[in-house]
N, CA, C and O atoms as a MOPAC input file, in Angstrom:
PM7 MOZYME 1SCF
protein

 N      0.84200 1    -1.18300 1     0.00000 1
 C      0.00000 1     0.00000 1     0.00000 1
 C      0.88000 1     1.23600 1     0.00000 1
 O      1.99100 1     1.23100 1     0.53000 1
 N      0.36900 1     2.27800 1    -0.59600 1
 C      1.11200 1     3.53100 1    -0.59900 1
 C      0.93200 1     4.23100 1     0.74700 1
 O      0.05600 1     3.87100 1     1.53300 1
 N      1.75000 1     5.21000 1     0.99600 1
 C      1.70200 1     5.93600 1     2.26700 1
 C      0.35600 1     6.63500 1     2.45800 1
 O     -0.14400 1     6.71800 1     3.58000 1
 N     -0.23200 1     7.13700 1     1.37200 1
 C     -1.53500 1     7.80700 1     1.46700 1
 C     -2.60700 1     6.81400 1     1.90200 1
 O     -3.45700 1     7.14600 1     2.72800 1
 N     -2.57600 1     5.59700 1     1.35500 1
 C     -3.55100 1     4.58600 1     1.76100 1
 C     -3.33600 1     4.15600 1     3.20800 1
 O     -4.30300 1     3.88800 1     3.92100 1
 N     -2.08000 1     4.08800 1     3.65300 1
 C     -1.81100 1     3.77400 1     5.05400 1
 C     -2.42100 1     4.84100 1     5.96400 1
 O     -3.00200 1     4.51600 1     7.00000 1
 N     -2.29400 1     6.08500 1     5.58600 1
 C     -2.84200 1     7.17600 1     6.39600 1
 C     -4.36800 1     7.11600 1     6.42100 1
 O     -4.97100 1     7.26100 1     7.48400 1
 N     -4.99400 1     6.90500 1     5.27500 1
 C     -6.45300 1     6.81200 1     5.21400 1
 C     -6.93800 1     5.59400 1     5.99600 1
 O     -7.88100 1     5.69100 1     6.78100 1
 N     -6.29600 1     4.45200 1     5.78100 1
 C     -6.63700 1     3.21600 1     6.47400 1
 C     -6.46900 1     3.40700 1     7.98300 1
 O     -7.34600 1     3.03000 1     8.76100 1
 N     -5.35500 1     3.98500 1     8.38700 1
 C     -5.09800 1     4.22500 1     9.81000 1
 C     -6.10300 1     5.17300 1    10.42600 1
 O     -6.54700 1     4.95800 1    11.55400 1
 N     -6.46800 1     6.22000 1     9.70500 1
 C     -7.44600 1     7.17500 1    10.22000 1
 C     -8.80500 1     6.51200 1    10.42000 1
 O     -9.46100 1     6.73100 1    11.43800 1
 N     -9.21900 1     5.71600 1     9.46600 1
 C    -10.51100 1     5.03800 1     9.56100 1
 C    -10.51800 1     4.02500 1    10.70400 1
 O    -11.45200 1     3.99400 1    11.50500 1
 N     -9.48300 1     3.20300 1    10.77600 1
 C     -9.38900 1     2.19400 1    11.84000 1
 C     -9.28600 1     2.86200 1    13.20700 1
 O     -9.96400 1     2.45200 1    14.14900 1
 N     -8.45100 1     3.87700 1    13.32200 1
 C     -8.28600 1     4.58300 1    14.59800 1
 C     -9.55800 1     5.25900 1    15.05000 1
 O     -9.86800 1     5.26900 1    16.24100 1
 N    -10.29800 1     5.82400 1    14.11400 1
 C    -11.55200 1     6.49700 1    14.44500 1
 C    -12.58200 1     5.49100 1    14.97300 1
 O    -13.22100 1     5.73300 1    15.99700 1
 N    -12.73900 1     4.37000 1    14.27400 1
 C    -13.70000 1     3.34600 1    14.70100 1
 C    -13.27100 1     2.76400 1    16.06000 1
 O    -14.11500 1     2.56100 1    16.93300 1
 N    -11.98500 1     2.49800 1    16.24300 1
 C    -11.50500 1     1.96100 1    17.52300 1
 C    -11.73000 1     2.95600 1    18.65200 1
 O    -12.08200 1     2.55500 1    19.76200 1
 N    -11.53600 1     4.24000 1    18.39200 1
 C    -11.75600 1     5.23800 1    19.44000 1
 C    -13.23500 1     5.34200 1    19.80200 1
 O    -13.57000 1     5.62100 1    20.95300 1
 N    -14.12100 1     5.12400 1    18.83700 1
 C    -15.55300 1     5.10200 1    19.13400 1
 C    -15.88100 1     3.87900 1    19.98600 1
 O    -16.61400 1     3.98900 1    20.96900 1
 N    -15.34500 1     2.71400 1    19.61700 1
 C    -15.59800 1     1.48000 1    20.37200 1
 C    -15.11200 1     1.62100 1    21.80800 1
 O    -15.78900 1     1.18400 1    22.73800 1
 N    -13.95400 1     2.22200 1    21.99300 1
 C    -13.35600 1     2.33100 1    23.33000 1
 C    -13.78400 1     3.59400 1    24.08400 1
 O    -13.31500 1     3.82400 1    25.19900 1
 N    -14.66100 1     4.41300 1    23.50300 1
 C    -15.16500 1     5.60200 1    24.18100 1
 C    -14.15600 1     6.72300 1    24.30900 1
 O    -14.23200 1     7.51200 1    25.25100 1
 N    -13.21800 1     6.81300 1    23.39200 1
 C    -12.17900 1     7.85400 1    23.44300 1
 C    -12.28300 1     8.82100 1    22.27200 1
 O    -11.34500 1     9.57400 1    22.01300 1
 N    -13.39200 1     8.81400 1    21.57100 1
 C    -13.50400 1     9.62200 1    20.35800 1
 C    -13.32800 1    11.10800 1    20.63400 1
 O    -12.71500 1    11.81800 1    19.83700 1
 N    -13.86100 1    11.58700 1    21.75800 1
 C    -13.76300 1    13.00600 1    22.07600 1
 C    -12.35200 1    13.39800 1    22.52400 1
 O    -12.01100 1    14.58100 1    22.50600 1
 N    -11.53100 1    12.42600 1    22.92400 1
 C    -10.19200 1    12.72200 1    23.44100 1
 C     -9.10800 1    12.70700 1    22.37500 1
 O     -8.03400 1    13.27000 1    22.58600 1
 N     -9.36500 1    12.07600 1    21.24000 1
 C     -8.34900 1    11.93200 1    20.19900 1
 C     -8.68400 1    12.83600 1    19.02000 1
 O     -9.85100 1    13.02100 1    18.67600 1
 N     -7.67900 1    13.37700 1    18.42700 1
 C     -7.85600 1    14.13300 1    17.20800 1
 C     -7.55000 1    13.26300 1    16.00200 1
 O     -7.38300 1    12.04900 1    16.12200 1
 N     -7.48100 1    13.88500 1    14.85900 1
 C     -7.23200 1    13.15800 1    13.61400 1
 C     -5.85600 1    12.49400 1    13.62100 1
 O     -5.71700 1    11.35000 1    13.18800 1
 N     -4.85100 1    13.19800 1    14.10600 1
 C     -3.49700 1    12.63000 1    14.14900 1
 C     -3.46100 1    11.44000 1    15.10700 1
 O     -2.83100 1    10.42600 1    14.81000 1
 N     -4.12600 1    11.55500 1    16.24400 1
 C     -4.19000 1    10.44900 1    17.19300 1
 C     -4.85900 1     9.23200 1    16.59000 1
 O     -4.41300 1     8.10600 1    16.80600 1
 N     -5.93600 1     9.44900 1    15.82600 1
 C     -6.61800 1     8.33900 1    15.16500 1
 C     -5.71500 1     7.65900 1    14.14000 1
 O     -5.69400 1     6.43300 1    14.04000 1
 N     -4.97800 1     8.45000 1    13.38700 1
 C     -4.07100 1     7.89400 1    12.38000 1
 C     -2.98900 1     7.05500 1    13.04800 1
 O     -2.70500 1     5.94000 1    12.61200 1
 N     -2.39000 1     7.58700 1    14.10200 1
 C     -1.32500 1     6.86000 1    14.79900 1
 C     -1.86800 1     5.57400 1    15.41800 1
 O     -1.24900 1     4.51700 1    15.29600 1
 N     -3.01900 1     5.66100 1    16.08000 1
 C     -3.61800 1     4.47000 1    16.69000 1
 C     -3.94800 1     3.44200 1    15.62000 1
 O     -3.72900 1     2.24900 1    15.83100 1
 N     -4.46400 1     3.87000 1    14.48600 1
 C     -4.81000 1     2.94600 1    13.41400 1
 C     -3.60400 1     2.25300 1    12.81100 1
 O     -3.63800 1     1.04500 1    12.57600 1
 N     -2.54600 1     2.99500 1    12.55800 1
 C     -1.34600 1     2.40700 1    11.95100 1
 C     -0.63000 1     1.48400 1    12.94000 1
 O     -0.25000 1     0.36900 1    12.58300 1
 N     -0.44700 1     1.94200 1    14.16900 1
 C      0.19200 1     1.09300 1    15.17900 1
 C     -0.69800 1    -0.11900 1    15.47700 1
 O     -0.20600 1    -1.22900 1    15.68300 1
 N     -2.00800 1     0.11100 1    15.49700 1
 C     -2.94000 1    -0.99100 1    15.70900 1
 C     -2.87500 1    -2.02500 1    14.60500 1
 O     -3.03800 1    -3.21700 1    14.86600 1
 N     -2.63900 1    -1.59100 1    13.36900 1
 C     -2.50600 1    -2.53800 1    12.26000 1
 C     -1.27700 1    -3.42000 1    12.45400 1
 O     -1.33700 1    -4.62500 1    12.20900 1
 N     -0.17600 1    -2.83900 1    12.88800 1
 C      1.02200 1    -3.63300 1    13.16500 1
 C      0.78500 1    -4.58000 1    14.34200 1
 O      1.16600 1    -5.74900 1    14.28900 1
 N      0.15700 1    -4.07200 1    15.40000 1
 C     -0.11600 1    -4.89900 1    16.57100 1
 C     -1.09400 1    -6.02300 1    16.23000 1
 O     -0.89200 1    -7.16500 1    16.64000 1
 N     -2.14500 1    -5.70600 1    15.48700 1
 C     -3.10300 1    -6.72900 1    15.07700 1
 C     -2.46100 1    -7.78700 1    14.19300 1
 O     -2.75700 1    -8.97400 1    14.32600 1
 N     -1.58400 1    -7.36200 1    13.29000 1
 C     -0.85700 1    -8.31700 1    12.45600 1
 C      0.03100 1    -9.22100 1    13.28000 1
 O      0.12600 1   -10.41800 1    13.01200 1
 N      0.68200 1    -8.65600 1    14.28200 1
 C      1.54100 1    -9.44300 1    15.15800 1
 C      0.72100 1   -10.44600 1    15.96200 1
 O      1.12700 1   -11.59700 1    16.12300 1
 N     -0.43700 1   -10.01000 1    16.46800 1
 C     -1.31500 1   -10.90800 1    17.22700 1
 C     -1.80200 1   -12.04500 1    16.33700 1
 O     -1.79600 1   -13.20300 1    16.75600 1
 N     -2.22100 1   -11.73000 1    15.12200 1
 C     -2.72900 1   -12.76700 1    14.21600 1
 C     -1.61800 1   -13.74500 1    13.82500 1
 O     -1.87100 1   -14.94500 1    13.71700 1
 N     -0.40500 1   -13.25800 1    13.61200 1
 C      0.70500 1   -14.14800 1    13.28300 1
 C      1.05100 1   -15.04700 1    14.45800 1
 O      1.50100 1   -16.17400 1    14.25500 1
 N      0.85000 1   -14.57400 1    15.67900 1
 C      1.09300 1   -15.40400 1    16.86000 1
 C      0.11400 1   -16.57100 1    16.91400 1
 O      0.41900 1   -17.61700 1    17.48500 1
 N     -1.06600 1   -16.38800 1    16.31600 1
 C     -2.05900 1   -17.45700 1    16.26300 1
 C     -1.99400 1   -18.24700 1    14.96100 1
 O     -2.86700 1   -19.07300 1    14.69500 1
 N     -0.97300 1   -18.00100 1    14.15200 1
 C     -0.76100 1   -18.77700 1    12.93400 1
 C     -1.52800 1   -18.29100 1    11.72000 1
 O     -1.67300 1   -19.03600 1    10.75100 1
 N     -2.01900 1   -17.07000 1    11.74500 1
 C     -2.75500 1   -16.50600 1    10.61000 1
 C     -1.95300 1   -15.34200 1    10.03800 1
 O     -0.95500 1   -14.91700 1    10.62100 1
 N     -2.39600 1   -14.83400 1     8.90000 1
 C     -1.69300 1   -13.69300 1     8.30500 1
 C     -2.21600 1   -12.38800 1     8.89500 1
 O     -3.32100 1   -12.33000 1     9.43500 1
 N     -1.41400 1   -11.36600 1     8.78300 1
 C     -1.77400 1   -10.06600 1     9.32100 1
 C     -2.47100 1    -9.21100 1     8.27700 1
 O     -3.27400 1    -9.70600 1     7.48500 1
 N     -2.16100 1    -7.93700 1     8.28300 1
 C     -2.73800 1    -6.98300 1     7.34100 1
 C     -2.04100 1    -7.16000 1     6.00500 1
 O     -0.81400 1    -7.10700 1     5.92300 1
 N     -2.82700 1    -7.37100 1     4.96000 1
 C     -2.23400 1    -7.61100 1     3.64200 1
 C     -2.95400 1    -6.86600 1     2.53500 1
 O     -3.14600 1    -7.40700 1     1.44600 1
 N     -3.35000 1    -5.64900 1     2.79700 1
 C     -4.00600 1    -4.84500 1     1.77600 1
 C     -5.15900 1    -4.06300 1     2.35100 1
 O     -5.34300 1    -3.99900 1     3.56600 1
 N     -5.92600 1    -3.47400 1     1.47500 1
 C     -7.06500 1    -2.65300 1     1.86800 1
 C     -8.32400 1    -3.48200 1     1.62700 1
 O     -9.00200 1    -3.31200 1     0.61300 1
 N     -8.63700 1    -4.38900 1     2.57100 1
 C     -9.80500 1    -5.24800 1     2.45700 1
 C    -10.43600 1    -5.42200 1     3.82900 1
 O     -9.90000 1    -4.93900 1     4.82700 1
 N    -11.58000 1    -6.11400 1     3.88200 1
 C    -12.32600 1    -6.24300 1     5.12700 1
 C    -11.54100 1    -7.02300 1     6.18400 1
 O    -11.53600 1    -6.64300 1     7.35500 1
 N    -10.88400 1    -8.09700 1     5.78400 1
 C    -10.12100 1    -8.89200 1     6.74300 1
 C     -9.00200 1    -8.06300 1     7.36300 1
 O     -8.80900 1    -8.08700 1     8.57800 1
 N     -8.27700 1    -7.34200 1     6.54600 1
 C     -7.20200 1    -6.48600 1     7.05400 1
 C     -7.75800 1    -5.39400 1     7.95500 1
 O     -7.14800 1    -5.04100 1     8.96400 1
 N     -8.91400 1    -4.86300 1     7.58800 1
 C     -9.56000 1    -3.84700 1     8.41500 1
 C     -9.87800 1    -4.40700 1     9.79700 1
 O     -9.63000 1    -3.74900 1    10.80700 1
 N    -10.43000 1    -5.62400 1     9.84500 1
 C    -10.78400 1    -6.23800 1    11.12300 1
 C     -9.54900 1    -6.57200 1    11.95600 1
 O     -9.57100 1    -6.43300 1    13.17900 1
 N     -8.47900 1    -7.00700 1    11.30700 1
 C     -7.22200 1    -7.29200 1    12.01900 1
 C     -6.66700 1    -5.99600 1    12.60300 1
 O     -6.25400 1    -5.96300 1    13.76300 1
 N     -6.65500 1    -4.94200 1    11.81200 1
 C     -6.15300 1    -3.65100 1    12.28900 1
 C     -7.03600 1    -3.09900 1    13.39800 1
 O     -6.53800 1    -2.50600 1    14.35500 1
 N     -8.34800 1    -3.29300 1    13.27400 1
 C     -9.27100 1    -2.83100 1    14.30700 1
 C     -9.03200 1    -3.57700 1    15.61300 1
 O     -9.05900 1    -2.97400 1    16.68500 1
 N     -8.80100 1    -4.87600 1    15.53100 1
 C     -8.46800 1    -5.66200 1    16.72100 1
 C     -7.22100 1    -5.09200 1    17.39600 1
 O     -7.21000 1    -4.88100 1    18.60900 1
 N     -6.19000 1    -4.84700 1    16.62200 1
 C     -4.96300 1    -4.29900 1    17.17800 1
 C     -5.14600 1    -2.91700 1    17.77400 1
 O     -4.56800 1    -2.60800 1    18.81600 1
 N     -5.94700 1    -2.07600 1    17.12000 1
 C     -6.17200 1    -0.72000 1    17.61900 1
 C     -6.97600 1    -0.73700 1    18.91700 1
 O     -6.70300 1     0.05100 1    19.82300 1
 N     -7.95900 1    -1.62300 1    19.01400 1
 C     -8.74600 1    -1.73400 1    20.24600 1
 C     -7.85900 1    -2.24800 1    21.37900 1
 O     -7.94100 1    -1.74700 1    22.50000 1
 N     -7.01900 1    -3.23700 1    21.10100 1
 C     -6.08700 1    -3.74700 1    22.11800 1
 C     -5.12900 1    -2.63200 1    22.54300 1
 O     -4.85200 1    -2.47200 1    23.73200 1
 N     -4.62800 1    -1.87100 1    21.58700 1
 C     -3.71800 1    -0.76600 1    21.89500 1
 C     -4.39100 1     0.26700 1    22.80100 1
 O     -3.80000 1     0.69400 1    23.79200 1
 N     -5.61700 1     0.67000 1    22.47200 1
 C     -6.32700 1     1.64300 1    23.30500 1
 C     -6.65500 1     1.06900 1    24.68100 1
 O     -6.60900 1     1.78900 1    25.67900 1
 N     -6.98400 1    -0.21900 1    24.74200 1
 C     -7.24200 1    -0.86200 1    26.02900 1
 C     -5.99600 1    -0.81300 1    26.90600 1
 O     -6.06900 1    -0.44700 1    28.07900 1
 N     -4.84900 1    -1.18500 1    26.33100 1
 C     -3.59800 1    -1.15500 1    27.08900 1
 C     -3.22800 1     0.27000 1    27.49000 1
 O     -2.74900 1     0.50400 1    28.60000 1
 N     -3.45000 1     1.21300 1    26.58900 1
 C     -3.16600 1     2.61900 1    26.90000 1
 C     -4.03400 1     3.08500 1    28.06200 1
 O     -3.55300 1     3.77700 1    28.95900 1
 N     -5.32300 1     2.70500 1    28.04900 1
 C     -6.22000 1     3.09100 1    29.14200 1
 C     -5.78700 1     2.46500 1    30.46500 1
 O     -5.85400 1     3.12000 1    31.50500 1
 N     -5.34300 1     1.21100 1    30.44100 1
 C     -4.84700 1     0.56600 1    31.66100 1
 C     -3.61800 1     1.28700 1    32.20100 1
 O     -3.51800 1     1.55100 1    33.40000 1
 N     -2.68600 1     1.60300 1    31.30800 1
 C     -1.46700 1     2.29200 1    31.72000 1
 C     -1.78100 1     3.68100 1    32.25000 1
 O     -1.23300 1     4.10900 1    33.26600 1
 N     -2.65300 1     4.37000 1    31.56400 1
 C     -3.01700 1     5.73100 1    31.96300 1
 C     -3.72800 1     5.72500 1    33.30600 1
 O     -3.48400 1     6.59500 1    34.14200 1
 N     -4.60700 1     4.74900 1    33.52100 1
 C     -5.34800 1     4.65400 1    34.77300 1
 C     -4.41400 1     4.31600 1    35.93300 1
 O     -4.59500 1     4.82400 1    37.04000 1
 N     -3.41600 1     3.46200 1    35.68900 1
 C     -2.52000 1     3.05300 1    36.76900 1
 C     -1.50900 1     4.14000 1    37.12800 1
 O     -0.98900 1     4.14400 1    38.24400 1
 N     -1.22500 1     5.04800 1    36.22100 1
 C     -0.24300 1     6.10600 1    36.50900 1
 C     -0.90100 1     7.40600 1    36.97400 1
 O     -0.21100 1     8.34400 1    37.37400 1
 N     -2.21100 1     7.46000 1    36.92300 1
 C     -2.91700 1     8.66100 1    37.34400 1
 C     -2.88000 1     8.75000 1    38.86600 1
 O     -3.17100 1     7.77200 1    39.55500 1
 N     -2.52700 1     9.91300 1    39.38600 1
 C     -2.44800 1    10.10800 1    40.82300 1
 C     -3.73000 1    10.75800 1    41.30300 1
 O     -4.24300 1    11.66300 1    40.64400 1
 N     -4.26000 1    10.31900 1    42.43500 1
 C     -5.47500 1    10.95200 1    42.95700 1
 C     -5.17700 1    12.37200 1    43.42200 1
 O     -4.06500 1    12.69000 1    43.84300 1
 N     -6.19100 1    13.20600 1    43.33400 1
 C     -6.02400 1    14.60600 1    43.75900 1
 C     -5.85300 1    14.66300 1    45.26500 1
 O     -6.52300 1    13.95200 1    46.01500 1
 N     -4.94700 1    15.51600 1    45.68700 1
 C     -4.67200 1    15.62200 1    47.12300 1
 C     -5.53500 1    16.66200 1    47.76900 1
 O     -5.43600 1    16.88300 1    48.97600 1

């Protein structure tokens, strides 16, 4: 895929993942793109760990793999953020 398609794919995946995880109001367009692209790599890695292929183009299967990775990424980010947040004194 070209870099433009990666950006569009990442933006779409990141946006849908942020809606699923309830973070849509907290992330901007750049955040959605980063979450989508990193999520695609993470989803591909997870799928390869289970013996399947990762993201391999602009299709529904790749979209679902990337969405899985983006949701896992946001879940882990929320866990990390929650554990490092200090209560108000």
